[in-house]
C-alpha positions, 0 to 999 in steps of 0.5 A: 774225657781224654785226660781221664782215659789217659790217667786210668790207663797209666794207673792200670799199667802201673798196677800190671807192672806191680804184679809183673815185678812181684813175679820177677822177684821170684826169678831174681831169687832163683837166679841168686840161688836164694830159692830153688824149685824145691823151695818153691814146691814146698811153698806151693804146697802150704799155699794150697793146703793152708793159706788159700783155704784160710783166705777163702774161709775169711773172705767168703765168710765175711762178705757172704750173707743171705742178702748177697748170696745171689751175687756169688751164685752169679759168679758161680754160673759165670765161672762154669760158662767161661770155662765151658766156652774156653774148653770149646775154643781149645777143642776147636783149635786142636781140631781145626788147626791141628794144634797140640792137645794141651792147647785146650788146657792153656785156653781153659785155665788162666791164673784165677787167684794170685794174679787178679788178687794182687792186681786188684790190690794194686788198682786200689792203690792207684785210686781209679776204682773210686769211679765204681763207688756207689753210696757211702761205702769205702774203697776198702769195702769194695776191694774186699768184696771184689776179692771174694768174687775172684775167689769164688771163680777160682774155686770152680777153676781149681775143682775143674783142674783136679777133675778134668785138667789132666784128662784133657791132654791126649797122650796117644803118642806118649812113650810106653816105657815106665822109665819115660813115664817118670818125671825127672826130679828137676822137672817135677819141681817146676810146679808153681801155683797159679797158685792155687792148686799145682801141688795137689794136681801133681798128687793127682798123678796118682789119683782118680783115673784108671790109667794111673792107680787102678790098673796094674803096671802091665795093664796101664802100659797096654791101655795107655795109648788107647783108652785115655778118658777125656781125650781131646782127639776122640772126645771119649768122655764116656770110656768104652768097656775096656777102660771100665773092665780093667778096674781091679782093686778098691783104691785106698782113698775112697772109704766106701764099705762096699766098693767091690760091689759097685760096677765099673762105670759107677766106680769111674764116676765116683773117682771122677767126682772125688777129684773135685774134693780139695782143700780150697773147696772145703775152705770155700764151703765152710766160708759160705756156711759161716757167712749164710748162718747169721749166728755163725757170721756174728760169732766169727766176724762181728766186733768183740762187743757185738757178739764176735767171740771168735773175731779177735783171735781165731778169725784174725789168725785165719786172716793173717795166714790167708793174707800170705797167699796173695804174694807168695804164689807169684813169687813161686811162679817167678821161681818156676818160670826161671827154672823152666826157662833155664831148662828149656834153653838147654840143648836136648839130646837131638842137638837142637834147642826147643823151638817156640810154636809161634802159631800156638803161642800167638793163638793162646795170647790172642784168646787170653788177652784179646778175645776173652776181654772183648767177649766178657766186657761186651757181654756183661755190659750188654746184659747190665744195660738191657736189664738195668741196675738190679736186674739179672746181674744185680746192682753192684758195679764191682761185680760187673767189673770183676766178672769182666776180668775173670776169664782174662789174663795169662794161662795158669802155671798149672799147665806144666804140671798137667803135662807132667802127670799126663805122660807128655814128652819133655819137649812139650814141657819146654815149649809150654815153659817158654809160652808161659814165660812170654805170656807173663812178660806181656801181661801188662797189656791187661791194662787195656782190659782193666780200662775197658772194664772200668769204663764199661762198668761206669757207663752201665751204672 
């Protein structure tokens, strides 16, 4: 028993180090001037616009079918529960301990795509996931199914990032000057992918909220510090009339024929829901449609001689493009962390280097690497044991294992972008860059989570 536990832990450490090394290669490339933040931004954009949608379409389309749809519904519900609980923890930290408002985003959004996908691939190479095999399926089949579960969870995270993320950061102390509102070119290129949606989030600086596009500059300056929706400090989820009455023109990106006829509250909600539309979501929806429609599933994923008229050429091309998504965003994350940390080391105008907020850093690390692993593992295990196999969480041990891992791990790199589009100060960006660097450096401690989730899933079989 002890030897089995040690071997599992060593394998989990190796898998975690593999992920960390991939991130470090991005930092090395930036240090050697092989890649810079501008290149990273371009890679991020193609990742979120092309590679991730292709990956979602192929993985969900191939794994999802009428008999397995309930598993993905479980993941969808779990995603909303996990993000809601994280939101409440962040709000509590802001209120009770007077931590910065961005603590809510740091707790709510973890790296939900590239990090777990590469981790699960590395775990497959170690062989420890064979313990979760049921029946005569291969480990490759298990791994592909696990990837599809992680991708469903990441789709929810991506949508919440676009619609809710920037609104969670209170900017009541943000500068009023338009010049100070603009992010410098060097800071703007710190964007990396959680790698799911950073680049789109940057574009969100000019979409879906009244403070950015729908107000004239004079109105925006006058109302910025008083009427930010989704403010953590005053929880104004339903903005008062000043916010609604300042809408002056129809935005070009919502092609509704009678936009001017809608009242201000309706316009606000339409813009809010429009934020949820993004390329990864479209890829996931198309994948679900193809997977749940037997004729389409056969045409796209069956063998050529079994009716798969698109399998050998169209589907294969999507698969090849989608596979690029797994390592590239982590390379970009390494570039961004290196660039951000280098800028954070520079002496600001005041003459003092940016200090790491120790209490905030410790709180983020404890929640992401200790509290959430303990909560998710114990909760999923308790439900499976009480319901039995085939109960509420189904009979797939890989589903249980991945659900235990989904809310854990380092904060998403998108946090830097959220700060930028929310008019926060440069000091906050520098602090967050250092916190993210530390969180990724200590990420191999997830080996404890991996072993705990593995043993709990085995015990629940």
